[in-house]
C-alpha positions as CSV (number, residue, x, y, z in Angstrom):
1,M,94.8,78.5,127.3
2,G,97.2,75.4,127.0
3,S,94.5,73.1,126.1
4,A,93.8,75.1,122.7
5,L,97.0,73.3,121.7
6,E,95.8,70.0,122.3
7,T,92.9,70.9,119.7
8,L,95.7,71.6,116.9
9,S,98.7,69.3,118.1
10,G,96.1,66.1,118.1
11,Q,94.7,67.0,114.5
12,A,98.1,67.6,113.4
13,V,99.7,64.8,114.2
14,G,96.3,62.8,112.6
15,A,97.1,64.6,109.3
16,G,100.5,63.9,109.8
17,Q,102.2,67.3,110.1
18,V,103.9,66.5,113.4
19,G,106.8,69.2,112.1
20,M,104.1,71.8,113.5
21,L,103.9,70.9,116.9
22,S,106.9,72.6,117.5
23,I,105.9,75.6,116.6
24,Y,102.1,75.4,117.8
25,M,104.5,74.3,121.6
26,Q,106.6,77.5,121.1
27,R,103.1,79.6,120.2
28,T,101.7,78.0,123.9
29,W,104.8,79.2,125.5
30,I,104.7,82.8,124.4
31,I,101.0,83.0,125.4
32,L,100.7,81.2,128.9
33,I,104.3,83.7,129.7
34,I,102.7,86.6,129.1
35,S,99.7,85.7,130.8
36,S,101.3,84.7,134.1
37,I,102.8,88.0,134.2
38,L,99.7,90.0,133.4
39,M,97.8,87.3,136.5
40,S,100.9,88.0,138.6
41,P,99.6,91.1,140.2
42,I,96.6,88.7,142.0
43,Y,99.2,86.4,143.5
44,I,101.3,89.4,144.8
45,F,98.8,91.3,145.8
46,A,96.2,88.4,147.3
47,T,95.9,89.6,150.8
48,P,94.3,93.2,150.3
49,I,92.8,91.6,147.4
50,L,90.5,89.4,149.7
51,S,90.5,91.6,152.7
52,F,88.7,94.3,150.8
53,L,86.4,91.4,149.2
54,G,85.3,90.4,153.3
55,Q,87.7,87.6,153.9
56,Q,88.5,87.2,157.5
57,P,91.8,88.8,158.3
58,D,93.7,85.3,159.4
59,I,92.5,83.7,156.5
60,A,93.3,86.0,153.7
61,V,96.9,87.1,155.4
62,L,97.7,83.3,155.5
63,A,96.1,83.1,151.7
64,G,97.6,86.0,150.1
65,R,102.0,84.6,151.7
66,F,101.2,81.3,150.1
67,A,99.9,83.1,146.8
68,L,103.2,85.2,146.8
69,L,105.3,82.2,147.7
70,I,104.1,80.1,145.1
71,L,104.2,82.3,141.8
72,P,107.1,80.8,140.3
73,H,104.9,77.4,140.0
74,Q,102.3,80.0,138.1
75,F,105.5,80.5,135.4
76,A,106.6,76.6,135.8
77,I,103.0,75.3,134.6
78,A,103.3,78.0,131.7
79,I,106.2,75.7,130.4
80,S,105.2,72.1,131.5
81,Y,101.4,72.2,130.6
82,P,102.6,72.6,126.4
83,C,105.3,70.4,127.2
84,Q,102.9,67.7,128.1
85,K,100.3,68.0,125.5
86,F,103.4,68.1,123.2
87,L,103.8,64.7,124.3
88,L,100.4,63.3,124.8
89,T,99.3,64.0,121.3
90,Q,101.8,62.1,119.9
91,S,100.9,59.0,122.8
92,K,104.5,59.5,124.1
93,V,102.9,58.6,127.8
94,L,106.2,56.8,129.8
95,P,108.5,59.5,129.2
96,L,105.2,62.0,130.9
97,A,104.8,59.0,133.9
98,Y,109.1,58.5,134.5
99,I,109.7,62.0,134.6
100,A,106.7,62.9,137.6
101,F,107.5,59.7,139.0
102,I,111.2,61.7,139.6
103,T,109.3,64.7,140.2
104,L,107.3,63.2,142.8
105,A,110.0,61.6,144.7
106,L,112.0,65.1,144.3
107,H,108.7,66.9,145.8
108,L,108.7,64.3,149.0
109,G,112.0,64.5,150.0
110,V,112.0,68.6,149.5
111,L,109.0,69.0,151.3
112,W,109.8,66.8,154.3
113,L,113.3,68.9,154.4
114,F,111.7,72.2,154.4
115,T,108.3,71.2,156.9
116,S,109.9,68.3,158.7
117,V,113.4,68.8,159.4
118,L,113.6,73.0,159.2
119,E,110.3,73.6,160.5
120,W,109.0,76.3,157.9
121,G,105.1,75.2,158.0
122,S,102.7,76.9,154.5
123,T,106.4,78.0,153.7
124,G,108.4,75.2,152.9
125,A,105.7,73.8,151.4
126,A,105.2,76.7,149.3
127,I,109.0,76.2,148.1
128,A,108.9,72.7,147.4
129,Y,106.0,73.0,145.3
130,D,108.0,75.8,143.6
131,V,111.0,73.4,143.2
132,S,109.1,70.3,142.0
133,S,106.8,72.2,139.4
134,C,110.3,73.7,137.5
135,A,111.9,70.9,138.0
136,A,109.2,68.7,136.2
137,A,109.4,71.8,133.5
138,L,113.2,71.4,133.0
139,F,112.9,67.7,132.8
140,Q,110.2,67.7,129.9
141,V,112.1,70.8,128.1
142,I,115.3,68.9,128.3
143,Y,113.7,65.6,127.0
144,I,111.8,67.2,124.1
145,M,114.6,68.6,122.6
146,F,117.3,65.8,122.9
147,W,114.8,63.1,122.4
148,C,111.9,64.3,120.0
149,K,113.6,65.0,117.0
150,D,111.0,64.0,114.9
151,A,108.6,66.7,116.4
152,W,110.5,69.6,117.9
153,S,112.1,71.7,115.2
154,G,114.3,73.9,117.2
155,F,112.9,77.8,118.3
156,S,111.6,79.9,115.4
157,W,110.5,83.2,114.7
158,F,107.1,81.5,113.4
159,A,106.1,80.8,116.3
160,F,105.4,84.5,116.0
161,K,103.2,84.2,113.1
162,D,99.6,84.2,113.0
163,L,99.1,84.3,117.2
164,W,96.0,86.4,116.7
165,P,94.0,82.9,116.2
166,F,95.8,81.0,118.5
167,I,95.2,83.3,121.3
168,K,91.3,83.7,119.9
169,L,91.3,79.3,120.4
170,S,93.5,79.8,123.5
171,L,90.5,82.3,125.1
172,S,88.4,80.3,124.3
173,S,89.6,77.2,125.8
174,A,90.6,79.1,128.9
175,F,87.2,80.9,129.5
176,M,85.1,77.1,129.1
177,L,87.6,76.0,131.6
178,L,87.7,79.0,134.2
179,F,83.6,79.1,134.3
180,S,83.6,75.6,135.6
181,D,86.9,75.3,137.5
182,W,85.2,78.8,139.5
183,Y,82.7,77.4,140.6
184,S,85.0,75.1,143.1
185,A,86.7,78.1,143.7
186,L,83.5,80.4,144.5
187,I,82.7,77.8,146.7
188,V,85.8,78.2,148.8
189,F,85.9,81.9,149.1
190,L,81.8,81.7,150.3
191,T,83.0,80.1,152.5
192,G,85.6,81.8,154.2
193,L,82.7,84.1,154.9
194,L,80.6,82.2,157.1
195,N,80.6,81.5,161.4
196,K,83.6,79.0,162.3
197,A,85.3,79.7,158.8
198,E,88.1,77.3,159.5
199,V,86.1,74.5,160.3
200,T,84.1,75.2,157.4
201,V,86.9,76.0,155.0
202,A,88.4,72.4,156.4
203,S,85.6,70.8,155.9
204,V,85.1,72.0,152.4
205,S,88.7,71.5,151.5
206,I,88.9,67.4,152.4
207,W,85.4,67.3,149.7
208,L,87.6,69.1,147.1
209,N,90.8,66.8,148.2
210,I,88.3,63.4,147.5
211,N,87.4,65.5,144.5
212,T,90.5,66.3,142.9
213,W,91.8,62.4,144.1
214,E,88.7,61.4,141.5
215,H,89.9,64.0,138.9
216,M,93.4,62.7,138.8
217,L,92.4,59.3,138.3
218,V,89.8,60.0,135.0
219,I,92.2,63.2,133.6
220,G,94.0,60.5,132.1
221,F,90.7,59.8,130.2
222,M,89.7,63.5,129.2
223,S,93.5,63.5,127.8
224,A,92.9,60.2,126.1
225,T,89.7,61.0,124.8
226,S,90.9,64.4,123.6
227,V,94.0,62.9,122.2
228,R,92.0,60.0,120.3
229,L,89.1,62.2,118.9
230,S,91.7,64.9,117.5
231,N,93.5,62.6,116.1
232,E,90.5,60.7,113.8
233,L,89.6,63.7,113.0
234,G,92.9,64.8,111.5
235,S,92.6,61.4,109.9
236,G,89.6,62.0,108.7
237,R,88.0,59.5,110.6
238,P,85.3,61.3,112.9
239,R,83.3,57.7,113.7
240,A,86.5,56.0,114.9
241,G,86.8,59.3,117.0
242,K,83.1,58.8,117.9
243,Y,83.5,55.4,119.4
244,A,86.5,56.2,121.7
245,V,84.5,59.1,123.4
246,I,81.7,56.8,123.7
247,I,83.9,54.2,125.0
248,S,85.9,56.2,127.9
249,G,82.7,57.8,128.5
250,L,81.3,54.4,129.8
251,T,84.3,53.5,131.5
252,T,84.6,56.9,133.5
253,L,80.6,56.5,134.4
254,F,81.8,53.4,136.0
255,I,85.2,54.9,138.0
256,G,82.2,57.4,139.3
257,L,79.8,54.7,140.3
258,V,82.4,53.1,142.0
259,S,83.8,56.3,143.7
260,S,80.7,57.1,145.3
261,I,79.8,54.2,146.3
262,L,82.5,53.8,148.2
263,I,82.0,57.4,149.6
264,L,78.5,56.6,150.6
265,A,79.8,53.6,152.2
266,T,82.3,55.7,154.5
267,W,80.7,58.6,155.0
268,N,81.3,59.0,159.2
269,K,85.0,57.7,158.4
270,F,86.8,59.5,155.2
271,P,87.1,62.8,157.6
272,L,90.1,60.7,159.6
273,L,92.2,60.8,156.7
274,F,92.5,64.5,156.7
275,T,91.9,65.7,160.3
276,S,91.7,64.5,163.7
277,S,89.3,67.5,164.9
278,K,85.7,66.0,165.7
279,E,83.9,69.1,165.0
280,V,86.1,69.4,161.4
281,Q,84.9,65.6,160.9
282,D,81.2,66.3,161.9
283,S,81.2,69.1,159.5
284,A,82.7,67.2,156.5
285,S,80.2,64.3,157.1
286,T,77.5,66.6,156.5
287,A,75.4,65.8,153.5
288,V,77.9,63.0,151.9
289,Y,75.1,61.8,149.1
290,L,76.6,65.7,147.7
291,L,79.8,64.7,147.3
292,A,78.5,61.4,145.3
293,I,76.7,63.4,143.1
294,A,79.9,65.7,142.5
295,L,82.3,62.4,142.0
296,M,79.6,60.9,139.9
297,I,79.4,64.7,137.6
298,T,83.4,65.1,137.7
299,C,83.9,61.7,136.2
300,I,81.0,62.4,133.5
301,Q,82.6,65.8,133.2
302,S,85.9,64.8,132.0
303,T,85.1,62.7,128.8
304,L,82.4,65.7,127.8
305,T,85.4,68.0,128.6
306,G,88.3,65.9,126.3
307,A,85.7,65.3,123.3
308,I,84.6,69.3,123.3
309,I,88.6,70.2,123.3
310,G,89.7,66.9,121.1
311,G,86.7,68.6,118.4
312,G,87.7,72.3,118.9
313,W,84.4,73.1,120.5
314,Q,85.9,75.5,123.6
315,G,84.3,78.4,122.0
316,L,80.6,77.0,121.9
317,V,81.1,75.2,125.3
318,A,82.4,78.6,127.0
319,Y,78.9,80.1,126.1
320,I,77.4,77.3,127.7
321,N,79.4,77.2,130.6
322,L,78.2,81.2,131.0
323,G,74.5,80.0,130.4
324,N,73.8,82.6,128.1
325,M,73.2,80.3,125.1
326,D,69.8,78.6,124.7
327,W,69.6,74.9,123.7
328,D,68.0,75.7,120.2
329,D,72.2,77.3,119.2
330,I,73.8,75.0,121.1
331,W,71.8,72.0,119.1
332,L,72.2,74.3,115.5
333,H,76.2,74.7,115.9
334,C,76.9,70.8,117.3
335,S,74.9,69.9,114.1
336,D,76.8,72.3,112.0
337,F,79.9,70.8,112.7
338,S,78.9,67.5,112.5
339,S,77.7,67.6,108.8
340,H,81.6,69.4,108.3
341,N,82.9,66.4,109.9
342,H,81.0,63.0,108.2
343,G,78.3,62.8,111.2
344,L,80.3,63.2,114.3
């Protein structure tokens, strides 16, 4: 739901309306905090929910305990994510990088303390996750309030005004990304229903971790594409935004090709990075060409998602991801948007 802020803030910066960023961010805080409260029962009752859906008891209990422990992380993200977009849309990348580095160092230290020294296992890992997430949110808020005087105008009651249009765009953003991300979540859930679920879930987790590593790299291009396109649209220069999307797409395509070639060249070696179990290694090495294809798709999708967010097409793409819109409708909507934005 937070990507709505990215769309509106990016276009506001392009139009020279920097003063609106503070209001937009506060509206997003309100929406995300309320959403986090509404989602809390899923975390609290994760074990019975997973058991009801047929998950194996040991997996359901462990996942449920971990989900409950990382509930504070959900609220930290509700604060942190809007702060990131607030800074990114103004191209203030270095402060975010410094905060991320400090948070990473803190996370590694706390993780080592809780898991290796105190030997709290997954409980310690969850607590470390909460600590680093809350710290990142706190550092970002402090930086914005004291070092972003041009865009931060203080807390305002105007954040509660005109919430409904903002909520509609936020919901469109949420469904656009959820329909995409739920594919991976559904895969993990289904593997937990198979025989030898521990081995299967472990091997799938290796694949998802590798995909996430690549995603961490290309998500920067997604944000850059979104910011650049929204800035150019806000300033009335759609053609410059179009070229930015093309350059980003070619760059991420190259990254995808390199990633796929590496994974195919090390098809029976890369599982060693994650596990010493021969059974899990063999399982993770099976049909590795599918992982290579997934890596390519992830890279291409990053640029497309950035363009979608920058252009405000979240509602349209939510329908596409759901599969309820035919190509004639897609072409009609895209053509209509282009005609209103001077041939983008």
